[in-house]
ZADO-1210 file (C-alpha; in nm, 4 decimals, padded with zeros to 6 digits):
<atoms>
<atom x="00.0003" y="-00.0008" z="-00.0009" code="UNK" pos="1"/>
<atom x="00.1496" y="00.3347" z="-00.0941" code="UNK" pos="2"/>
<atom x="00.0479" y="00.6806" z="00.0193" code="UNK" pos="3"/>
<atom x="00.0513" y="00.9885" z="-00.2013" code="UNK" pos="4"/>
<atom x="00.0024" y="01.3177" z="-00.0246" code="UNK" pos="5"/>
<atom x="00.0045" y="01.6702" z="-00.1585" code="UNK" pos="6"/>
<atom x="-00.2047" y="01.9852" z="-00.2159" code="UNK" pos="7"/>
<atom x="-00.0579" y="02.1569" z="00.0839" code="UNK" pos="8"/>
<atom x="-00.1436" y="01.8680" z="00.3175" code="UNK" pos="9"/>
<atom x="-00.5032" y="01.8370" z="00.2030" code="UNK" pos="10"/>
<atom x="-00.5214" y="01.5277" z="-00.0201" code="UNK" pos="11"/>
<atom x="-00.4321" y="01.1724" z="00.0754" code="UNK" pos="12"/>
<atom x="-00.4759" y="00.8908" z="-00.1694" code="UNK" pos="13"/>
<atom x="-00.4002" y="00.5256" z="-00.0876" code="UNK" pos="14"/>
<atom x="-00.2927" y="00.3194" z="-00.3821" code="UNK" pos="15"/>
<atom x="-00.1108" y="-00.0011" z="-00.4868" code="UNK" pos="16"/>
<atom x="00.1748" y="00.0138" z="-00.7412" code="UNK" pos="17"/>
<atom x="00.2713" y="-00.2451" z="-01.0006" code="UNK" pos="18"/>
<atom x="00.5778" y="-00.2489" z="-01.2225" code="UNK" pos="19"/>
<atom x="00.7631" y="-00.4657" z="-01.4763" code="UNK" pos="20"/>
<atom x="01.1221" y="-00.3503" z="-01.4379" code="UNK" pos="21"/>
<atom x="01.4699" y="-00.5099" z="-01.4163" code="UNK" pos="22"/>
<atom x="01.6372" y="-00.5319" z="-01.0794" code="UNK" pos="23"/>
<atom x="01.8951" y="-00.2548" z="-01.1003" code="UNK" pos="24"/>
<atom x="02.0352" y="00.0132" z="-01.3215" code="UNK" pos="25"/>
<atom x="02.4099" y="00.0121" z="-01.2821" code="UNK" pos="26"/>
<atom x="02.6016" y="00.3352" z="-01.2425" code="UNK" pos="27"/>
<atom x="02.7208" y="00.5147" z="-01.5500" code="UNK" pos="28"/>
<atom x="03.0874" y="00.4655" z="-01.6273" code="UNK" pos="29"/>
<atom x="03.1140" y="00.8155" z="-01.7742" code="UNK" pos="30"/>
<atom x="03.3180" y="01.0812" z="-01.6025" code="UNK" pos="31"/>
<atom x="03.0065" y="01.2491" z="-01.4705" code="UNK" pos="32"/>
<atom x="02.8909" y="01.1144" z="-01.1366" code="UNK" pos="33"/>
<atom x="02.5260" y="01.0123" z="-01.1524" code="UNK" pos="34"/>
<atom x="02.2805" y="00.9097" z="-00.8791" code="UNK" pos="35"/>
<atom x="02.2296" y="00.5426" z="-00.7918" code="UNK" pos="36"/>
<atom x="01.9061" y="00.4162" z="-00.9545" code="UNK" pos="37"/>
<atom x="01.7234" y="00.1105" z="-00.8215" code="UNK" pos="38"/>
<atom x="01.4600" y="-00.0580" z="-01.0420" code="UNK" pos="39"/>
<atom x="01.2500" y="-00.2934" z="-00.8286" code="UNK" pos="40"/>
<atom x="01.1004" y="-00.6083" z="-00.9756" code="UNK" pos="41"/>
<atom x="00.7264" y="-00.6362" z="-01.0304" code="UNK" pos="42"/>
<atom x="00.7119" y="-00.8679" z="-00.7287" code="UNK" pos="43"/>
<atom x="00.8882" y="-00.6131" z="-00.5036" code="UNK" pos="44"/>
<atom x="00.6525" y="-00.3331" z="-00.6048" code="UNK" pos="45"/>
<atom x="00.3487" y="-00.5604" z="-00.5693" code="UNK" pos="46"/>
<atom x="00.4601" y="-00.6456" z="-00.2161" code="UNK" pos="47"/>
<atom x="00.5577" y="-00.2816" z="-00.1402" code="UNK" pos="48"/>
<atom x="00.8967" y="-00.4006" z="-00.0215" code="UNK" pos="49"/>
<atom x="01.2460" y="-00.4137" z="-00.1677" code="UNK" pos="50"/>
<atom x="01.4442" y="-00.7338" z="-00.1415" code="UNK" pos="51"/>
<atom x="01.7536" y="-00.7315" z="00.0750" code="UNK" pos="52"/>
<atom x="01.9924" y="-00.6711" z="-00.2149" code="UNK" pos="53"/>
<atom x="01.8049" y="-00.3722" z="-00.3516" code="UNK" pos="54"/>
<atom x="01.7547" y="-00.2311" z="-00.0039" code="UNK" pos="55"/>
<atom x="02.1306" y="-00.2488" z="00.0517" code="UNK" pos="56"/>
<atom x="02.1913" y="-00.0684" z="-00.2773" code="UNK" pos="57"/>
<atom x="01.9460" y="00.2055" z="-00.1839" code="UNK" pos="58"/>
<atom x="02.0943" y="00.2546" z="00.1614" code="UNK" pos="59"/>
<atom x="02.4451" y="00.2638" z="00.0147" code="UNK" pos="60"/>
<atom x="02.3358" y="00.5360" z="-00.2311" code="UNK" pos="61"/>
<atom x="02.1949" y="00.7478" z="00.0534" code="UNK" pos="62"/>
<atom x="02.5081" y="00.7077" z="00.2639" code="UNK" pos="63"/>
<atom x="02.7647" y="00.7647" z="-00.0113" code="UNK" pos="64"/>
<atom x="02.5888" y="01.0152" z="-00.2406" code="UNK" pos="65"/>
<atom x="02.3204" y="01.1605" z="-00.0153" code="UNK" pos="66"/>
<atom x="02.0582" y="01.0606" z="-00.2764" code="UNK" pos="67"/>
<atom x="01.9029" y="00.7543" z="-00.4412" code="UNK" pos="68"/>
<atom x="01.6327" y="00.7119" z="-00.7067" code="UNK" pos="69"/>
<atom x="01.3851" y="00.4211" z="-00.7002" code="UNK" pos="70"/>
<atom x="01.2026" y="00.3968" z="-01.0330" code="UNK" pos="71"/>
<atom x="00.8443" y="00.3056" z="-01.1195" code="UNK" pos="72"/>
<atom x="00.6885" y="00.2645" z="-00.7783" code="UNK" pos="73"/>
<atom x="00.3990" y="00.5156" z="-00.8042" code="UNK" pos="74"/>
<atom x="00.1219" y="00.4494" z="-01.0622" code="UNK" pos="75"/>
<atom x="00.0995" y="00.7167" z="-01.3292" code="UNK" pos="76"/>
<atom x="-00.2782" y="00.7586" z="-01.3202" code="UNK" pos="77"/>
<atom x="-00.2622" y="00.8803" z="-00.9586" code="UNK" pos="78"/>
<atom x="00.0167" y="01.1257" z="-01.0498" code="UNK" pos="79"/>
<atom x="-00.1880" y="01.2518" z="-01.3444" code="UNK" pos="80"/>
<atom x="-00.4874" y="01.3303" z="-01.1178" code="UNK" pos="81"/>
<atom x="-00.2632" y="01.5135" z="-00.8716" code="UNK" pos="82"/>
<atom x="-00.0857" y="01.7027" z="-01.1444" code="UNK" pos="83"/>
<atom x="-00.4048" y="01.8551" z="-01.2859" code="UNK" pos="84"/>
<atom x="-00.4921" y="02.0125" z="-00.9502" code="UNK" pos="85"/>
<atom x="-00.1406" y="02.1115" z="-00.8481" code="UNK" pos="86"/>
<atom x="-00.0652" y="02.2812" z="-01.1779" code="UNK" pos="87"/>
<atom x="-00.3820" y="02.4848" z="-01.1296" code="UNK" pos="88"/>
<atom x="-00.2737" y="02.5771" z="-00.7784" code="UNK" pos="89"/>
<atom x="00.0766" y="02.6627" z="-00.8990" code="UNK" pos="90"/>
<atom x="-00.0681" y="02.9140" z="-01.1470" code="UNK" pos="91"/>
<atom x="-00.2598" y="03.0762" z="-00.8606" code="UNK" pos="92"/>
<atom x="00.0567" y="03.1083" z="-00.6527" code="UNK" pos="93"/>
<atom x="00.2572" y="03.2435" z="-00.9450" code="UNK" pos="94"/>
<atom x="00.0042" y="03.5240" z="-00.9884" code="UNK" pos="95"/>
<atom x="00.0752" y="03.6361" z="-00.6312" code="UNK" pos="96"/>
<atom x="00.4340" y="03.7204" z="-00.7191" code="UNK" pos="97"/>
<atom x="00.6750" y="03.7695" z="-00.4290" code="UNK" pos="98"/>
<atom x="00.3980" y="03.7329" z="-00.1756" code="UNK" pos="99"/>
<atom x="00.3465" y="03.3689" z="-00.2639" code="UNK" pos="100"/>
<atom x="00.5379" y="03.0775" z="-00.1207" code="UNK" pos="101"/>
<atom x="00.8158" y="02.9004" z="-00.3126" code="UNK" pos="102"/>
<atom x="00.6754" y="02.5562" z="-00.2285" code="UNK" pos="103"/>
<atom x="00.3385" y="02.3997" z="-00.1716" code="UNK" pos="104"/>
<atom x="00.4055" y="02.0478" z="-00.1201" code="UNK" pos="105"/>
<atom x="00.4566" y="00.8409" z="-00.0013" code="UNK" pos="106"/>
<atom x="00.5229" y="00.5092" z="-00.0536" code="UNK" pos="107"/>
<atom x="00.6083" y="00.1983" z="00.1668" code="UNK" pos="108"/>
<atom x="00.9260" y="00.1367" z="-00.0303" code="UNK" pos="109"/>
<atom x="01.0366" y="00.4890" z="00.0448" code="UNK" pos="110"/>
<atom x="00.9554" y="00.4357" z="00.4152" code="UNK" pos="111"/>
<atom x="01.1474" y="00.1049" z="00.4055" code="UNK" pos="112"/>
<atom x="01.4559" y="00.2885" z="00.2864" code="UNK" pos="113"/>
<atom x="01.4202" y="00.5847" z="00.5296" code="UNK" pos="114"/>
<atom x="01.3700" y="00.3411" z="00.8163" code="UNK" pos="115"/>
<atom x="01.6770" y="00.1418" z="00.7188" code="UNK" pos="116"/>
<atom x="01.8863" y="00.4638" z="00.7238" code="UNK" pos="117"/>
<atom x="01.7231" y="00.6543" z="01.0134" code="UNK" pos="118"/>
<atom x="01.5946" y="00.3684" z="01.2310" code="UNK" pos="119"/>
<atom x="01.2417" y="00.2370" z="01.2840" code="UNK" pos="120"/>
<atom x="00.9324" y="00.4578" z="01.2564" code="UNK" pos="121"/>
<atom x="01.0764" y="00.7879" z="01.1397" code="UNK" pos="122"/>
<atom x="00.8773" y="01.0990" z="01.2192" code="UNK" pos="123"/>
<atom x="00.6882" y="01.2466" z="00.9242" code="UNK" pos="124"/>
<atom x="00.6321" y="01.6133" z="01.0035" code="UNK" pos="125"/>
<atom x="00.6528" y="01.7920" z="00.6689" code="UNK" pos="126"/>
<atom x="00.4432" y="01.7483" z="00.3515" code="UNK" pos="127"/>
<atom x="00.4585" y="01.9950" z="00.0678" code="UNK" pos="128"/>
<atom x="00.5873" y="02.0275" z="-00.2875" code="UNK" pos="129"/>
<atom x="00.8301" y="02.2063" z="-00.5182" code="UNK" pos="130"/>
<atom x="00.7118" y="02.3613" z="-00.8435" code="UNK" pos="131"/>
<atom x="00.9329" y="02.4763" z="-01.1324" code="UNK" pos="132"/>
<atom x="00.7322" y="02.7331" z="-01.3277" code="UNK" pos="133"/>
<atom x="00.7851" y="02.8182" z="-01.6932" code="UNK" pos="134"/>
<atom x="00.9117" y="03.1746" z="-01.7380" code="UNK" pos="135"/>
<atom x="00.6446" y="03.4432" z="-01.7586" code="UNK" pos="136"/>
<atom x="00.6194" y="03.6300" z="-02.0893" code="UNK" pos="137"/>
<atom x="00.9154" y="03.8652" z="-02.1169" code="UNK" pos="138"/>
<atom x="01.0883" y="03.7072" z="-01.8196" code="UNK" pos="139"/>
<atom x="01.4097" y="03.5027" z="-01.8081" code="UNK" pos="140"/>
<atom x="01.4241" y="03.1582" z="-01.6458" code="UNK" pos="141"/>
<atom x="01.5729" y="03.1719" z="-01.2998" code="UNK" pos="142"/>
<atom x="01.7548" y="02.9274" z="-01.0706" code="UNK" pos="143"/>
<atom x="01.8078" y="02.8972" z="-00.7004" code="UNK" pos="144"/>
<atom x="02.1513" y="02.9416" z="-00.5466" code="UNK" pos="145"/>
<atom x="02.3141" y="02.6162" z="-00.4454" code="UNK" pos="146"/>
<atom x="02.2085" y="02.5516" z="-00.0857" code="UNK" pos="147"/>
<atom x="02.1486" y="02.2988" z="00.1852" code="UNK" pos="148"/>
<atom x="01.8107" y="02.2669" z="00.3566" code="UNK" pos="149"/>
<atom x="01.9915" y="02.2021" z="00.6849" code="UNK" pos="150"/>
<atom x="02.0699" y="02.5755" z="00.7403" code="UNK" pos="151"/>
<atom x="02.1501" y="02.5306" z="01.1118" code="UNK" pos="152"/>
<atom x="02.4009" y="02.3484" z="01.3310" code="UNK" pos="153"/>
<atom x="02.3117" y="01.9867" z="01.2709" code="UNK" pos="154"/>
<atom x="02.4363" y="01.6311" z="01.3433" code="UNK" pos="155"/>
<atom x="02.7113" y="01.4891" z="01.1279" code="UNK" pos="156"/>
<atom x="02.5215" y="01.1618" z="01.0900" code="UNK" pos="157"/>
<atom x="02.1880" y="01.1090" z="00.9043" code="UNK" pos="158"/>
<atom x="01.8895" y="01.2612" z="01.0824" code="UNK" pos="159"/>
<atom x="01.6463" y="01.3651" z="00.8066" code="UNK" pos="160"/>
<atom x="01.5612" y="01.2436" z="00.4562" code="UNK" pos="161"/>
<atom x="01.3531" y="01.4202" z="00.1949" code="UNK" pos="162"/>
<atom x="01.1217" y="01.2029" z="-00.0142" code="UNK" pos="163"/>
<atom x="01.0331" y="01.3486" z="-00.3539" code="UNK" pos="164"/>
<atom x="00.7883" y="01.2235" z="-00.6142" code="UNK" pos="165"/>
<atom x="00.7832" y="01.4055" z="-00.9527" code="UNK" pos="166"/>
<atom x="00.4361" y="01.4162" z="-01.1111" code="UNK" pos="167"/>
<atom x="00.5839" y="01.4111" z="-01.4661" code="UNK" pos="168"/>
<atom x="00.9158" y="01.3090" z="-01.6179" code="UNK" pos="169"/>
<atom x="01.1777" y="01.5437" z="-01.4767" code="UNK" pos="170"/>
<atom x="01.4602" y="01.6600" z="-01.7052" code="UNK" pos="171"/>
<atom x="01.7126" y="01.9406" z="-01.7259" code="UNK" pos="172"/>
<atom x="01.4786" y="02.1055" z="-01.9774" code="UNK" pos="173"/>
<atom x="01.1875" y="02.1329" z="-01.7350" code="UNK" pos="174"/>
<atom x="01.3961" y="02.2039" z="-01.4274" code="UNK" pos="175"/>
<atom x="01.5145" y="01.8847" z="-01.2637" code="UNK" pos="176"/>
<atom x="01.6911" y="01.9618" z="-00.9394" code="UNK" pos="177"/>
<atom x="02.0671" y="02.0169" z="-00.9592" code="UNK" pos="178"/>
<atom x="02.2337" y="01.7909" z="-00.7040" code="UNK" pos="179"/>
<atom x="02.5898" y="01.7887" z="-00.5689" code="UNK" pos="180"/>
<atom x="02.6366" y="01.4222" z="-00.4843" code="UNK" pos="181"/>
<atom x="02.8383" y="01.3427" z="-00.1773" code="UNK" pos="182"/>
<atom x="02.8162" y="01.6914" z="-00.0246" code="UNK" pos="183"/>
<atom x="02.5983" y="01.5790" z="00.2690" code="UNK" pos="184"/>
<atom x="02.9100" y="01.4931" z="00.4704" code="UNK" pos="185"/>
<atom x="03.2606" y="01.6292" z="00.5104" code="UNK" pos="186"/>
<atom x="03.1889" y="01.9689" z="00.3470" code="UNK" pos="187"/>
<atom x="03.1959" y="02.2007" z="00.6483" code="UNK" pos="188"/>
<atom x="02.8338" y="02.2068" z="00.7524" code="UNK" pos="189"/>
<atom x="02.7011" y="02.5544" z="00.8225" code="UNK" pos="190"/>
<atom x="03.0554" y="02.6944" z="00.7993" code="UNK" pos="191"/>
<atom x="03.0213" y="02.6512" z="00.4226" code="UNK" pos="192"/>
<atom x="02.6927" y="02.8466" z="00.4163" code="UNK" pos="193"/>
<atom x="02.5821" y="03.2070" z="00.4152" code="UNK" pos="194"/>
<atom x="02.2419" y="03.3632" z="00.4635" code="UNK" pos="195"/>
<atom x="02.0408" y="03.3674" z="00.7888" code="UNK" pos="196"/>
<atom x="01.7857" y="03.0968" z="00.8647" code="UNK" pos="197"/>
<atom x="01.4374" y="03.2050" z="00.7519" code="UNK" pos="198"/>
<atom x="01.5598" y="03.4022" z="00.4487" code="UNK" pos="199"/>
<atom x="01.4595" y="03.2697" z="00.1066" code="UNK" pos="200"/>
<atom x="01.8262" y="03.2160" z="00.0246" code="UNK" pos="201"/>
<atom x="01.9358" y="03.0764" z="00.3639" code="UNK" pos="202"/>
<atom x="02.1726" y="02.7866" z="00.3568" code="UNK" pos="203"/>
<atom x="02.3361" y="02.8951" z="00.0286" code="UNK" pos="204"/>
<atom x="02.6866" y="02.7634" z="-00.0249" code="UNK" pos="205"/>
<atom x="02.9745" y="03.0104" z="-00.0546" code="UNK" pos="206"/>
<atom x="03.1049" y="03.0588" z="-00.4071" code="UNK" pos="207"/>
<atom x="03.4679" y="02.9849" z="-00.3259" code="UNK" pos="208"/>
<atom x="03.3674" y="02.6522" z="-00.1655" code="UNK" pos="209"/>
<atom x="03.1616" y="02.5632" z="-00.4717" code="UNK" pos="210"/>
<atom x="03.4565" y="02.6317" z="-00.6935" code="UNK" pos="211"/>
<atom x="03.6812" y="02.4069" z="-00.4817" code="UNK" pos="212"/>
<atom x="03.4264" y="02.1299" z="-00.4880" code="UNK" pos="213"/>
<atom x="03.4045" y="02.1372" z="-00.8688" code="UNK" pos="214"/>
<atom x="03.7861" y="02.1316" z="-00.8897" code="UNK" pos="215"/>
<atom x="03.8173" y="01.8233" z="-00.6676" code="UNK" pos="216"/>
<atom x="03.4987" y="01.6286" z="-00.7451" code="UNK" pos="217"/>
<atom x="03.3671" y="01.7546" z="-01.0773" code="UNK" pos="218"/>
<atom x="03.0483" y="01.9464" z="-01.1595" code="UNK" pos="219"/>
<atom x="02.6993" y="01.8815" z="-01.0193" code="UNK" pos="220"/>
<atom x="02.4376" y="01.6893" z="-01.2153" code="UNK" pos="221"/>
<atom x="02.0772" y="01.7472" z="-01.3237" code="UNK" pos="222"/>
<atom x="01.9477" y="01.3904" z="-01.3503" code="UNK" pos="223"/>
<atom x="01.6655" y="01.2684" z="-01.5648" code="UNK" pos="224"/>
<atom x="01.4011" y="01.1286" z="-01.3262" code="UNK" pos="225"/>
<atom x="01.1231" y="00.9124" z="-01.4695" code="UNK" pos="226"/>
<atom x="00.7614" y="00.9771" z="-01.3771" code="UNK" pos="227"/>
<atom x="00.6591" y="00.7300" z="-01.1049" code="UNK" pos="228"/>
<atom x="00.9991" y="00.7414" z="-00.9326" code="UNK" pos="229"/>
<atom x="01.0710" y="00.8163" z="-00.5701" code="UNK" pos="230"/>
<atom x="01.3829" y="01.0217" z="-00.4928" code="UNK" pos="231"/>
<atom x="01.5287" y="01.0053" z="-00.1444" code="UNK" pos="232"/>
<atom x="01.7712" y="01.2832" z="-00.0480" code="UNK" pos="233"/>
<atom x="01.9668" y="01.3609" z="00.2651" code="UNK" pos="234"/>
<atom x="01.8470" y="01.6997" z="00.4037" code="UNK" pos="235"/>
<atom x="02.2152" y="01.8125" z="00.4199" code="UNK" pos="236"/>
<atom x="02.2905" y="01.7572" z="00.0495" code="UNK" pos="237"/>
<atom x="02.3733" y="02.0635" z="-00.1583" code="UNK" pos="238"/>
<atom x="02.1217" y="02.1214" z="-00.4339" code="UNK" pos="239"/>
<atom x="01.9447" y="02.3927" z="-00.6339" code="UNK" pos="240"/>
<atom x="01.6142" y="02.4474" z="-00.8070" code="UNK" pos="241"/>
<atom x="01.6801" y="02.5019" z="-01.1752" code="UNK" pos="242"/>
<atom x="01.5083" y="02.6985" z="-01.4574" code="UNK" pos="243"/>
<atom x="01.2156" y="02.5397" z="-01.6279" code="UNK" pos="244"/>
<atom x="01.2685" y="02.6172" z="-01.9992" code="UNK" pos="245"/>
<atom x="00.9634" y="02.4209" z="-02.1118" code="UNK" pos="246"/>
<atom x="00.6070" y="02.5439" z="-02.1394" code="UNK" pos="247"/>
<atom x="00.4867" y="02.2913" z="-01.8831" code="UNK" pos="248"/>
<atom x="00.4597" y="02.3373" z="-01.5036" code="UNK" pos="249"/>
<atom x="00.6779" y="02.0790" z="-01.3323" code="UNK" pos="250"/>
<atom x="00.5547" y="01.9717" z="-00.9887" code="UNK" pos="251"/>
<atom x="00.7387" y="01.7486" z="-00.7393" code="UNK" pos="252"/>
<atom x="00.5816" y="01.6267" z="-00.4122" code="UNK" pos="253"/>
<atom x="00.7969" y="01.6500" z="-00.0974" code="UNK" pos="254"/>
<atom x="00.7957" y="01.4892" z="00.2447" code="UNK" pos="255"/>
<atom x="01.0561" y="01.4892" z="00.5186" code="UNK" pos="256"/>
<atom x="01.1154" y="01.1899" z="00.7440" code="UNK" pos="257"/>
<atom x="01.3111" y="01.2630" z="01.0623" code="UNK" pos="258"/>
<atom x="01.4837" y="01.0074" z="01.2840" code="UNK" pos="259"/>
<atom x="01.2678" y="00.9113" z="01.5806" code="UNK" pos="260"/>
<atom x="01.5285" y="01.0557" z="01.8212" code="UNK" pos="261"/>
<atom x="01.5456" y="01.3911" z="01.6361" code="UNK" pos="262"/>
<atom x="01.3523" y="01.6470" z="01.8398" code="UNK" pos="263"/>
<atom x="01.1921" y="01.8527" z="01.5651" code="UNK" pos="264"/>
<atom x="00.8638" y="02.0048" z="01.6939" code="UNK" pos="265"/>
<atom x="00.6831" y="02.0449" z="01.3619" code="UNK" pos="266"/>
<atom x="00.3464" y="01.8759" z="01.3059" code="UNK" pos="267"/>
<atom x="00.1426" y="01.7933" z="00.9982" code="UNK" pos="268"/>
<atom x="-00.1935" y="01.9527" z="00.9365" code="UNK" pos="269"/>
<atom x="-00.4620" y="01.7419" z="00.7720" code="UNK" pos="270"/>
<atom x="-00.8359" y="01.7564" z="00.7307" code="UNK" pos="271"/>
<atom x="-01.0306" y="01.5373" z="00.9700" code="UNK" pos="272"/>
<atom x="-01.1558" y="01.3169" z="00.6916" code="UNK" pos="273"/>
<atom x="-00.7951" y="01.1947" z="00.6353" code="UNK" pos="274"/>
<atom x="-00.7746" y="01.0595" z="00.9940" code="UNK" pos="275"/>
<atom x="-00.9531" y="00.7295" z="00.9304" code="UNK" pos="276"/>
<atom x="-00.7183" y="00.6609" z="00.6375" code="UNK" pos="277"/>
<atom x="-00.4066" y="00.7092" z="00.8430" code="UNK" pos="278"/>
<atom x="-00.5583" y="00.5106" z="01.1364" code="UNK" pos="279"/>
<atom x="-00.6443" y="00.2265" z="00.8959" code="UNK" pos="280"/>
<atom x="-00.2900" y="00.2140" z="00.7601" code="UNK" pos="281"/>
<atom x="-00.1485" y="00.2191" z="01.1109" code="UNK" pos="282"/>
<atom x="-00.3845" y="-00.0589" z="01.2331" code="UNK" pos="283"/>
<atom x="-00.2739" y="-00.2811" z="00.9396" code="UNK" pos="284"/>
<atom x="00.0942" y="-00.2054" z="01.0029" code="UNK" pos="285"/>
<atom x="00.1240" y="-00.0274" z="00.6670" code="UNK" pos="286"/>
<atom x="00.2119" y="00.3275" z="00.7795" code="UNK" pos="287"/>
<atom x="00.5559" y="00.2659" z="00.9312" code="UNK" pos="288"/>
<atom x="00.5839" y="00.6288" z="01.0446" code="UNK" pos="289"/>
<atom x="00.5035" y="00.8465" z="01.3397" code="UNK" pos="290"/>
<atom x="00.2809" y="01.1223" z="01.2056" code="UNK" pos="291"/>
<atom x="00.2152" y="01.3940" z="01.4662" code="UNK" pos="292"/>
<atom x="-00.0859" y="01.5801" z="01.3246" code="UNK" pos="293"/>
<atom x="-00.3033" y="01.8783" z="01.4005" code="UNK" pos="294"/>
<atom x="-00.6494" y="01.7890" z="01.2711" code="UNK" pos="295"/>
<atom x="-00.8674" y="02.0622" z="01.1254" code="UNK" pos="296"/>
<atom x="-01.2002" y="02.0675" z="00.9502" code="UNK" pos="297"/>
<atom x="-01.2041" y="01.9914" z="00.5787" code="UNK" pos="298"/>
<atom x="-01.3136" y="02.3509" z="00.5065" code="UNK" pos="299"/>
<atom x="-01.0256" y="02.4926" z="00.7117" code="UNK" pos="300"/>
<atom x="-00.7810" y="02.2797" z="00.5207" code="UNK" pos="301"/>
<atom x="-00.9217" y="02.3830" z="00.1819" code="UNK" pos="302"/>
<atom x="-00.9311" y="02.7489" z="00.2785" code="UNK" pos="303"/>
<atom x="-00.5742" y="02.7569" z="00.4086" code="UNK" pos="304"/>
<atom x="-00.3538" y="02.5197" z="00.2105" code="UNK" pos="305"/>
<atom x="-00.2417" y="02.7787" z="-00.0451" code="UNK" pos="306"/>
<atom x="-00.1463" y="03.0258" z="00.2231" code="UNK" pos="307"/>
<atom x="00.1430" y="02.8349" z="00.3739" code="UNK" pos="308"/>
<atom x="00.4794" y="02.9914" z="00.4314" code="UNK" pos="309"/>
<atom x="00.7571" y="02.9424" z="00.1768" code="UNK" pos="310"/>
<atom x="00.9935" y="02.6477" z="00.2340" code="UNK" pos="311"/>
<atom x="01.2757" y="02.8233" z="00.4192" code="UNK" pos="312"/>
<atom x="01.0300" y="02.9619" z="00.6741" code="UNK" pos="313"/>
<atom x="00.9972" y="02.6121" z="00.8212" code="UNK" pos="314"/>
<atom x="01.2318" y="02.5223" z="01.0970" code="UNK" pos="315"/>
<atom x="01.3959" y="02.1799" z="01.0513" code="UNK" pos="316"/>
<atom x="01.6189" y="02.2201" z="01.3571" code="UNK" pos="317"/>
<atom x="01.5615" y="02.0208" z="01.6740" code="UNK" pos="318"/>
<atom x="01.4825" y="02.1317" z="02.0300" code="UNK" pos="319"/>
<atom x="01.7773" y="02.1432" z="02.2753" code="UNK" pos="320"/>
</atoms>
């Protein structure tokens, strides 16, 4: 059973995924470093569980690169339904200009991987999305500065993983995220950053440090991510939102799973009609997450989900 959540924490759909894919895509032998890609078998996707070998490959990718891609685990027809609504919402937010948020934001296999890295029953406290908009008429495509989402003093070991699900194929042309593989460890933490927490450009990496990284490890990559994939990224990894040069809005769902010991105080906000779905998943042992939630009426959720703060306004730090 897989869970797809989006629309600013309003919509939850339960679904089952099926796939006919080979076991594993090996790493490219080219000079450019590419993310590890796991292609589960049809049986693994049907059972919502990777086999031991593929789970090891996924965990290794998270530890070494700070990112792994698991292909074809979310059915396309569910993504298509979500995409229609989220593109509509994105156009509304774009019309607000600078007053709108940057972001308005999953699957048992994703939870299996995050639990293998972070420990059992990670805490799910963030649910949103990232949207790369086509340029407005007369405007030039824009990119984010390279940054880390962990824009605060943080542990040197894994404590939080971002789970992304693109609603369409994601390519450099439509703004796939630029990732700097391996930068989640040994790169100086917040000493490599500039910009105060809470600013839109907080956590940005200093230019001289970026230049040194390219000189020693090569350039970053904008991977091609197939529709239906799940991308798991260490919160500390350097990355950047890139220009969308297509005419199509590109939406990517986002969750964050925190280690159970990590004392982040954030809570989800869902409409009350979602509660029985989560409770059902939990009673059947299919949730696998702690999900601290503030429950609101359905009308409150609908009225407020497009008025969330932009991404950097959220505090991913932990209590003392």
